[in-house]
Kinemage of the C-alpha trace (Angstrom):
@kinemage 1
@onewidth
@group {chain A} dominant
@subgroup {mainchain}
@vectorlist {calphas} color= white
{ca met a 1} P 126.008 159.254 86.838
{ca ile a 2} L 127.749 156.705 88.989
{ca arg a 3} L 126.166 158.037 92.135
{ca phe a 4} L 122.754 157.802 90.359
{ca ala a 5} L 123.427 154.223 89.225
{ca val a 6} L 124.268 153.097 92.795
{ca met a 7} L 121.014 154.816 93.972
{ca ile a 8} L 119.144 152.786 91.369
{ca val a 9} L 120.793 149.521 92.622
{ca leu a 10} L 120.021 150.298 96.242
{ca leu a 11} L 116.259 151.036 95.420
{ca leu a 12} L 116.007 147.843 93.446
{ca thr a 13} L 117.129 145.866 96.329
{ca leu a 14} L 114.516 147.246 98.525
{ca leu a 15} L 111.693 146.519 96.080
{ca pro a 16} L 109.553 143.395 96.762
{ca gly a 17} L 110.787 140.224 94.888
{ca cys a 18} L 114.219 141.778 93.825
{ca ala a 19} L 116.198 140.077 96.594
{ca ser a 20} L 114.352 136.765 96.622
{ca glu a 21} L 117.465 134.547 96.784
{ca pro a 22} L 119.692 134.433 99.936
{ca pro a 23} L 123.269 135.731 99.763
{ca lys a 24} L 125.531 133.087 98.497
{ca gln a 25} L 127.894 131.610 101.166
{ca ser a 26} L 130.283 128.655 100.931
{ca asp a 27} L 129.231 125.124 101.766
{ca lys a 28} L 131.537 125.042 104.588
{ca ala a 29} L 130.163 128.318 106.060
{ca leu a 30} L 126.601 127.103 105.672
{ca leu a 31} L 127.303 123.707 107.415
{ca glu a 32} L 128.972 125.456 110.382
{ca ser a 33} L 126.019 128.111 110.680
{ca ser a 34} L 123.491 127.774 113.402
{ca trp a 35} L 120.024 126.557 112.571
{ca glu a 36} L 118.722 129.976 113.245
{ca ser a 37} L 120.967 131.487 110.854
{ca ile a 38} L 120.215 129.014 108.185
{ca thr a 39} L 116.514 129.653 108.515
{ca ser a 40} L 116.978 133.402 108.663
{ca ser a 41} L 118.898 133.399 105.288
{ca ala a 42} L 116.259 131.111 103.707
{ca glu a 43} L 113.639 133.631 104.442
{ca gly a 44} L 112.226 135.211 101.193
{ca ser a 45} L 113.837 132.594 98.935
{ca thr a 46} L 112.568 130.357 96.348
{ca val a 47} L 113.200 126.455 96.470
{ca arg a 48} L 112.599 124.545 93.204
{ca phe a 49} L 111.746 120.870 94.287
{ca tyr a 50} L 112.487 118.419 91.462
{ca met a 51} L 110.398 115.266 91.893
{ca tyr a 52} L 108.557 112.633 89.976
{ca gly a 53} L 105.277 114.081 88.901
{ca gly a 54} L 103.089 111.036 88.143
{ca phe a 55} L 101.194 110.834 91.191
{ca thr a 56} L 98.364 113.485 91.137
{ca his a 57} L 97.608 113.364 94.736
{ca val a 58} L 101.237 113.783 95.851
{ca asn a 59} L 101.547 116.715 93.363
{ca lys a 60} L 98.518 118.376 94.867
{ca trp a 61} L 99.892 117.620 98.604
{ca ile a 62} L 103.062 119.480 97.685
{ca asp a 63} L 101.399 122.355 95.697
{ca thr a 64} L 98.984 123.115 98.528
{ca tyr a 65} L 99.795 121.852 102.056
{ca val a 66} L 103.652 121.900 101.938
{ca ala a 67} L 103.972 125.020 99.681
{ca glu a 68} L 101.474 126.866 102.046
{ca glu a 69} L 103.132 125.737 105.204
{ca val a 70} L 106.712 126.729 104.203
{ca lys a 71} L 105.463 130.041 102.882
{ca asn a 72} L 103.715 130.815 106.106
{ca arg a 73} L 106.425 129.611 108.430
{ca tyr a 74} L 109.528 130.589 106.634
{ca gly a 75} L 108.563 132.891 103.833
{ca ile a 76} L 109.867 130.386 101.258
{ca glu a 77} L 108.360 129.945 97.973
{ca leu a 78} L 108.286 126.268 96.960
{ca val a 79} L 108.074 125.580 93.109
{ca arg a 80} L 107.397 121.914 92.124
{ca val a 81} L 109.151 120.873 89.066
{ca pro a 82} L 107.980 117.459 87.845
{ca met a 83} L 110.666 115.326 86.329
{ca asp a 84} L 111.632 111.630 86.380
{ca ala a 85} L 114.471 110.722 88.520
{ca gly a 86} L 116.639 109.455 85.782
{ca val a 87} L 116.242 112.688 83.795
{ca phe a 88} L 117.423 114.930 86.735
{ca val a 89} L 120.236 112.582 87.471
{ca asn a 90} L 121.438 113.156 83.889
{ca lys a 91} L 120.945 116.883 84.240
{ca leu a 92} L 123.251 117.046 87.282
{ca leu a 93} L 125.883 114.883 85.718
{ca thr a 94} L 125.721 117.176 82.558
{ca glu a 95} L 126.000 120.276 84.552
{ca lys a 96} L 128.934 118.997 86.451
{ca ser a 97} L 130.714 118.059 83.312
{ca ala a 98} L 130.100 121.482 82.092
{ca glu a 99} L 131.514 122.816 85.478
{ca lys a 100} L 128.116 124.638 86.047
{ca thr a 101} L 128.642 125.913 89.730
{ca val a 102} L 125.192 127.345 90.016
{ca gly a 103} L 122.328 124.993 88.777
{ca ser a 104} L 118.615 125.191 88.668
{ca ile a 105} L 117.662 122.397 91.260
{ca asp a 106} L 117.546 123.052 95.009
{ca leu a 107} L 115.900 119.926 96.428
{ca leu a 108} L 115.484 116.481 94.852
{ca trp a 109} L 113.158 113.515 95.603
{ca ile a 110} L 115.335 110.696 95.240
{ca asn a 111} L 116.549 107.183 96.513
{ca gly a 112} L 118.145 103.976 95.473
{ca glu a 113} L 120.480 103.666 92.446
{ca asn a 114} L 119.766 107.348 91.531
{ca phe a 115} L 121.112 108.375 94.977
{ca lys a 116} L 124.031 106.271 94.472
{ca ala a 117} L 124.868 107.645 91.002
{ca thr a 118} L 124.555 111.226 92.098
{ca lys a 119} L 126.527 110.743 95.302
{ca glu a 120} L 129.439 108.926 93.469
{ca ala a 121} L 129.664 111.575 90.870
{ca glu a 122} L 129.973 114.218 93.799
{ca thr a 123} L 126.984 116.155 92.709
{ca leu a 124} L 125.346 116.318 96.011
{ca phe a 125} L 125.739 118.840 98.863
{ca gly a 126} L 126.578 117.510 102.348
{ca pro a 127} L 126.863 116.008 104.763
{ca tyr a 128} L 123.983 118.138 105.891
{ca ala a 129} L 121.529 115.778 107.663
{ca asp a 130} L 122.860 116.310 111.238
{ca lys a 131} L 122.239 120.109 110.857
{ca leu a 132} L 118.309 119.518 110.543
{ca pro a 133} L 116.580 119.557 114.077
{ca asn a 134} L 113.877 117.144 112.910
{ca tyr a 135} L 116.299 114.687 111.654
{ca gln a 136} L 118.114 114.809 114.884
{ca lys a 137} L 114.961 114.268 117.024
{ca tyr a 138} L 112.742 112.059 115.284
{ca val a 139} L 114.807 109.812 112.564
{ca asp a 140} L 115.963 106.227 113.098
{ca lys a 141} L 119.476 107.012 112.394
{ca gly a 142} L 120.377 103.347 111.797
{ca leu a 143} L 117.521 102.891 109.340
{ca ala a 144} L 118.444 106.057 107.466
{ca ser a 145} L 122.123 105.390 107.129
{ca phe a 146} L 121.694 103.204 104.094
{ca asp a 147} L 119.629 103.553 101.027
{ca phe a 148} L 119.439 100.321 98.937
{ca gly a 149} L 122.456 99.273 100.813
{ca tyr a 150} L 124.398 102.105 100.013
{ca pro a 151} L 125.704 104.504 102.878
{ca thr a 152} L 123.876 107.857 102.836
{ca glu a 153} L 126.594 109.547 105.115
{ca gly a 154} L 124.369 112.501 105.815
{ca tyr a 155} L 123.793 113.341 102.072
{ca glu a 156} L 120.184 112.847 102.174
{ca thr a 157} L 117.266 112.908 104.762
{ca pro a 158} L 114.262 110.580 104.968
{ca tyr a 159} L 111.022 111.683 103.394
{ca gly a 160} L 108.707 108.617 103.815
{ca lys a 161} L 108.623 105.046 104.231
{ca ala a 162} L 107.038 102.715 101.406
{ca gln a 163} L 106.461 98.901 101.076
{ca phe a 164} L 105.443 96.962 98.018
{ca val a 165} L 101.884 95.680 97.819
{ca phe a 166} L 99.360 94.170 95.252
{ca glu a 167} L 95.780 95.345 94.697
{ca tyr a 168} L 92.694 93.583 93.579
{ca asp a 169} L 88.941 94.127 93.325
{ca thr a 170} L 86.836 91.708 95.549
{ca ala a 171} L 84.019 92.303 93.255
{ca arg a 172} L 85.973 90.664 90.411
{ca ser a 173} L 88.372 88.302 92.143
{ca thr a 174} L 87.419 86.547 95.268
{ca thr a 175} L 90.843 85.053 96.261
{ca pro a 176} L 94.158 86.627 95.286
{ca pro a 177} L 97.276 84.544 94.831
{ca ser a 178} L 99.253 83.771 98.096
{ca ser a 179} L 102.616 83.273 96.799
{ca his a 180} L 104.564 83.721 93.684
{ca ala a 181} L 104.113 80.230 92.536
{ca asp a 182} L 100.325 80.801 92.886
{ca leu a 183} L 100.718 84.165 91.031
{ca leu a 184} L 102.254 82.366 88.002
{ca glu a 185} L 99.321 79.799 88.075
{ca trp a 186} L 96.697 82.571 88.462
{ca val a 187} L 98.219 84.508 85.461
{ca lys a 188} L 98.144 81.417 83.347
{ca ala a 189} L 94.408 80.859 84.279
{ca asn a 190} L 93.423 84.445 83.616
{ca pro a 191} L 95.453 85.341 80.498
{ca gly a 192} L 95.610 88.996 79.809
{ca arg a 193} L 94.624 90.188 83.187
{ca phe a 194} L 97.913 90.759 84.673
{ca thr a 195} L 101.194 92.658 83.862
{ca tyr a 196} L 103.660 95.023 85.317
{ca pro a 197} L 105.162 98.426 84.602
{ca gln a 198} L 108.296 98.219 82.145
{ca pro a 199} L 111.557 98.608 84.183
{ca pro a 200} L 113.143 100.966 84.883
{ca asp a 201} L 109.763 102.291 85.966
{ca phe a 202} L 110.161 102.268 89.811
{ca thr a 203} L 107.263 99.946 90.545
{ca gly a 204} L 108.061 97.566 87.706
{ca ser a 205} L 111.429 97.327 88.956
{ca ala a 206} L 110.264 96.732 92.440
{ca phe a 207} L 108.121 93.838 91.095
{ca ile a 208} L 111.080 92.141 89.513
{ca arg a 209} L 113.247 92.467 92.517
{ca gln a 210} L 110.232 90.843 94.427
{ca val a 211} L 110.310 87.989 92.100
{ca phe a 212} L 114.071 87.604 92.168
{ca tyr a 213} L 113.914 87.244 95.949
{ca ala a 214} L 111.201 84.791 95.804
{ca val a 215} L 112.582 82.524 93.061
{ca thr a 216} L 116.204 82.531 94.538
{ca asn a 217} L 115.394 81.652 98.166
{ca gly a 218} L 115.267 85.058 99.769
{ca ala a 219} L 117.078 88.374 100.269
{ca asp a 220} L 119.782 87.542 102.769
{ca gln a 221} L 122.346 86.224 100.272
{ca tyr a 222} L 122.450 89.811 98.694
{ca leu a 223} L 122.512 92.075 101.615
{ca ser a 224} L 126.316 91.930 102.153
{ca gly a 225} L 126.836 93.785 98.866
{ca trp a 226} L 127.269 93.298 95.124
{ca ser a 227} L 128.588 89.936 93.800
{ca gln a 228} L 128.777 89.438 90.164
{ca ala a 229} L 129.035 85.714 90.651
{ca lys a 230} L 126.054 85.507 92.749
{ca phe a 231} L 124.090 87.446 90.275
{ca asp a 232} L 125.308 85.336 87.281
{ca glu a 233} L 124.295 82.167 89.283
{ca gln a 234} L 120.830 83.293 90.415
{ca ala a 235} L 119.403 85.753 87.750
{ca pro a 236} L 118.548 83.084 85.185
{ca lys a 237} L 115.996 81.876 87.619
{ca leu a 238} L 114.157 85.190 87.442
{ca trp a 239} L 114.409 85.430 83.532
{ca ala a 240} L 112.848 81.942 83.490
{ca phe a 241} L 109.879 82.837 85.706
{ca leu a 242} L 109.148 86.281 83.850
{ca asn a 243} L 109.697 84.537 80.309
{ca glu a 244} L 107.065 81.809 81.592
{ca leu a 245} L 104.574 84.625 82.528
{ca lys a 246} L 105.213 86.642 79.398
{ca pro a 247} L 102.726 84.959 76.894
{ca tyr a 248} L 99.852 85.232 79.496
{ca leu a 249} L 100.336 88.984 80.306
{ca trp a 250} L 98.208 91.911 79.082
{ca gln a 251} L 98.810 92.275 75.249
{ca glu a 252} L 100.576 88.823 75.549
{ca gly a 253} L 103.585 90.634 76.887
{ca lys a 254} L 104.346 92.191 73.547
{ca ser a 255} L 104.308 95.537 75.322
{ca tyr a 256} L 104.273 96.691 78.990
{ca pro a 257} L 102.724 99.876 80.490
{ca lys a 258} L 105.358 102.729 80.707
{ca ser a 259} L 104.466 103.632 84.311
{ca ser a 260} L 102.639 102.784 87.406
{ca ala a 261} L 100.090 105.592 86.518
{ca glu a 262} L 99.211 103.704 83.313
{ca met a 263} L 98.832 100.569 85.427
{ca asp a 264} L 96.438 102.389 87.676
{ca thr a 265} L 94.361 103.407 84.688
{ca leu a 266} L 94.266 99.845 83.201
{ca phe a 267} L 93.166 98.397 86.644
{ca ala a 268} L 90.657 101.123 87.305
{ca arg a 269} L 88.936 100.605 83.953
{ca gly a 270} L 88.746 96.755 84.371
{ca glu a 271} L 91.443 95.671 81.892
{ca leu a 272} L 93.701 94.161 84.696
{ca asp a 273} L 92.452 92.174 87.677
{ca ile a 274} L 95.672 92.876 89.832
{ca asn a 275} L 97.569 96.046 90.201
{ca met a 276} L 100.628 96.818 92.274
{ca ser a 277} L 102.140 99.702 94.185
{ca tyr a 278} L 105.034 100.763 96.326
{ca his a 279} L 102.567 102.636 98.606
{ca pro a 280} L 100.597 100.566 100.927
{ca leu a 281} L 97.883 103.116 101.193
{ca his a 282} L 97.729 103.734 97.362
{ca ala a 283} L 94.581 101.773 96.951
{ca gln a 284} L 92.641 103.631 99.750
{ca ser a 285} L 93.830 107.097 98.217
{ca lys a 286} L 92.258 105.883 94.881
{ca ile a 287} L 89.095 104.909 96.580
{ca leu a 288} L 88.868 108.230 98.337
{ca asp a 289} L 89.437 110.233 95.057
{ca gly a 290} L 86.853 108.110 93.141
{ca ser a 291} L 89.194 106.368 90.833
{ca tyr a 292} L 88.793 102.960 92.339
{ca pro a 293} L 85.422 101.149 93.806
{ca asp a 294} L 85.253 100.681 97.505
{ca thr a 295} L 85.591 96.891 96.887
{ca val a 296} L 89.405 97.084 96.116
{ca arg a 297} L 91.821 95.582 98.696
{ca thr a 298} L 95.542 95.195 99.106
{ca phe a 299} L 97.535 92.005 99.582
{ca val a 300} L 101.039 90.748 99.856
{ca leu a 301} L 102.659 87.497 98.870
{ca lys a 302} L 104.059 85.134 101.573
{ca glu a 303} L 107.722 85.322 100.404
{ca gly a 304} L 107.857 88.896 101.551
{ca ala a 305} L 107.150 92.565 100.628
{ca ile a 306} L 110.235 94.955 100.190
{ca phe a 307} L 110.255 98.140 101.995
{ca asn a 308} L 112.407 101.306 101.973
{ca leu a 309} L 112.741 104.828 102.913
{ca his a 310} L 112.670 107.388 100.354
{ca phe a 311} L 114.552 110.695 100.739
{ca thr a 312} L 115.258 114.172 99.707
{ca ala a 313} L 118.789 115.478 98.784
{ca ile a 314} L 120.302 118.772 97.727
{ca pro a 315} L 122.579 119.282 94.698
{ca ala a 316} L 126.195 120.423 95.147
{ca asn a 317} L 125.265 123.251 92.815
{ca ala a 318} L 121.818 124.175 94.286
{ca pro a 319} L 121.292 127.935 94.123
{ca asn a 320} L 119.552 127.844 97.516
{ca lys a 321} L 120.954 125.412 99.767
{ca ala a 322} L 119.686 127.150 102.967
{ca gly a 323} L 116.096 127.163 101.768
{ca ala a 324} L 116.337 123.521 100.623
{ca met a 325} L 117.569 122.469 104.143
{ca val a 326} L 114.689 124.334 105.691
{ca val a 327} L 112.178 122.614 103.479
{ca ala a 328} L 113.780 119.147 103.869
{ca asn a 329} L 113.663 119.818 107.690
{ca phe a 330} L 109.869 120.632 107.528
{ca leu a 331} L 109.088 117.525 105.512
{ca met a 332} L 110.398 115.467 108.501
{ca ser a 333} L 108.316 117.405 111.109
{ca pro a 334} L 105.502 115.494 112.792
{ca glu a 335} L 102.995 117.825 111.173
{ca ala a 336} L 104.010 117.234 107.768
{ca gln a 337} L 104.473 113.434 108.378
{ca leu a 338} L 101.024 113.211 109.844
{ca ser a 339} L 99.423 115.066 106.967
{ca lys a 340} L 101.355 112.880 104.431
{ca phe a 341} L 100.079 109.676 106.347
{ca asp a 342} L 96.551 110.411 105.621
{ca pro a 343} L 95.298 108.707 102.670
{ca ala a 344} L 93.050 111.564 101.994
{ca asn a 345} L 96.184 113.629 101.306
{ca trp a 346} L 98.849 111.109 100.130
{ca gly a 347} L 98.871 107.916 102.199
{ca asp a 348} L 102.728 107.639 102.658
{ca phe a 349} L 103.940 105.950 105.720
{ca pro a 350} L 105.880 108.107 108.310
{ca ala a 351} L 109.787 108.317 107.762
{ca ile a 352} L 109.998 109.321 111.527
{ca glu a 353} L 109.824 106.972 114.514
{ca leu a 354} L 106.574 107.605 116.350
{ca met a 355} L 108.098 106.486 119.662
{ca thr a 356} L 110.255 109.620 119.523
{ca leu a 357} L 106.960 111.750 119.724
{ca pro a 358} L 105.138 112.824 122.882
{ca pro a 359} L 102.032 110.631 123.578
{ca glu a 360} L 99.554 113.090 122.458
{ca glu a 361} L 101.510 113.455 119.195
{ca arg a 362} L 101.572 109.623 118.658
{ca lys a 363} L 97.826 109.433 119.143
{ca lys a 364} L 97.198 111.592 116.136
{ca phe a 365} L 98.975 109.176 113.912
{ca glu a 366} L 97.092 106.178 115.450
{ca ala a 367} L 93.945 107.908 114.837
{ca ile a 368} L 94.496 108.261 111.261
{ca glu a 369} L 91.768 106.166 109.359
{ca leu a 370} L 93.800 103.981 106.969
{ca gly a 371} L 90.686 102.473 105.451
{ca lys a 372} L 89.401 98.987 104.656
{ca ala a 373} L 91.672 98.710 101.571
{ca thr a 374} L 94.943 98.990 103.663
{ca leu a 375} L 96.856 96.285 105.336
{ca thr a 376} L 97.687 97.077 108.998
{ca pro a 377} L 101.272 97.868 109.866
{ca gln a 378} L 101.402 94.831 111.752
{ca glu a 379} L 100.488 92.668 108.740
{ca leu a 380} L 102.911 94.467 106.471
{ca asn a 381} L 105.725 94.171 109.232
{ca lys a 382} L 105.419 90.481 109.335
{ca val a 383} L 106.424 90.309 105.488
{ca ala a 384} L 108.890 93.091 105.588
{ca val a 385} L 112.068 92.421 103.617
{ca pro a 386} L 114.850 95.138 102.814
{ca glu a 387} L 115.821 96.452 99.623
{ca ile a 388} L 118.525 94.886 97.471
{ca pro a 389} L 121.778 96.802 97.045
{ca ala a 390} L 121.678 99.414 94.327
{ca glu a 391} L 124.090 97.492 92.085
{ca tyr a 392} L 121.683 94.594 91.905
{ca val a 393} L 118.887 97.098 90.813
{ca glu a 394} L 121.121 98.310 87.900
{ca ala a 395} L 121.941 94.888 86.885
{ca leu a 396} L 118.374 93.537 87.245
{ca glu a 397} L 116.922 96.374 85.103
{ca lys a 398} L 119.581 95.837 82.361
{ca gly a 399} L 119.163 92.041 82.479
{ca trp a 400} L 115.379 92.389 82.108
{ca glu a 401} L 115.911 94.443 78.881
{ca glu a 402} L 118.221 91.804 77.608
{ca asn a 403} L 116.569 88.592 78.653
{ca val a 404} L 112.958 89.295 78.759
{ca leu a 405} L 111.900 92.427 76.697
{ca arg a 406} L 113.583 91.351 73.660
């Protein structure tokens, strides 16, 4: 009977799909393994990628291009799991409290205060970045070493680069505002035609950070780190600006869109005359998929447009760390970054440094048609300002709820 049972187990391990996960090994052993060994152990495994699911075009790119490429190249089955970042952060914290050593998440799309919270709670695997060949070859290590002012220390790897822009339809508005003071006057002159997503929605939170910089004389004063005294001194200027806007907003500021996707819908059907996005190619992508008319353009305000890198990270209790490392590495490849850059696919700026590429590879990026709706990289670079340290983000979101929403 024992011999029969053993034969059954051996037979099952040979059947397709019965050994889909790699053999478990310690984090230390994995980080000491060669890249060839890591890719070999990832073959035939499943990677569950938890990520924000509100962008239809991004979901499609993951489900088609990325899933097909990692399947063909590495034999990895990629499963996208849509979930807001705050929800999967709580999931990781709950699993840690319950001492759950094997979780359900292999890879995360993450940055900012969510990365800081998970890193400080010791719920992330690493440092693994230096193990990934594409990180070593193509990434600006200085830029990637901080995420909203918080040191990454190799616990996440770049995925894309984003910058905040506004959108307007030239068929409805001929001249957009040029500064935050102009924006205030424009909103008052056009009541009900402007709003912003309710923080902590990522885009809504980014908008109030933009205003915070503008009404308090710039970003430099915040970049050295969190200061409660500085926040207490400067934040009232932000609340005053936003409360002056409030009566003239869509629905008189009595409610706010819950997400950037809801904002997109309001703008597309003509309820709003100005939209906003943390993706400079967002408007062009919407034109290409038919959601926006081809008269939509993007603009920035003269006080600056914040930019950041967004990242992927691997939970400390991920069941398939090797597979997650292979997928994270592929996402930084020139091929994946080129595909992602195309507004017909996603329209996300590259996370890699193009000067690290051979000339023929650089030309492929330069040949991407960004579209008439998109500001040039040169125009965006002129107004680029860095993201604020994560502690300010948390304080601004909480302060907005207490001082503006109520």
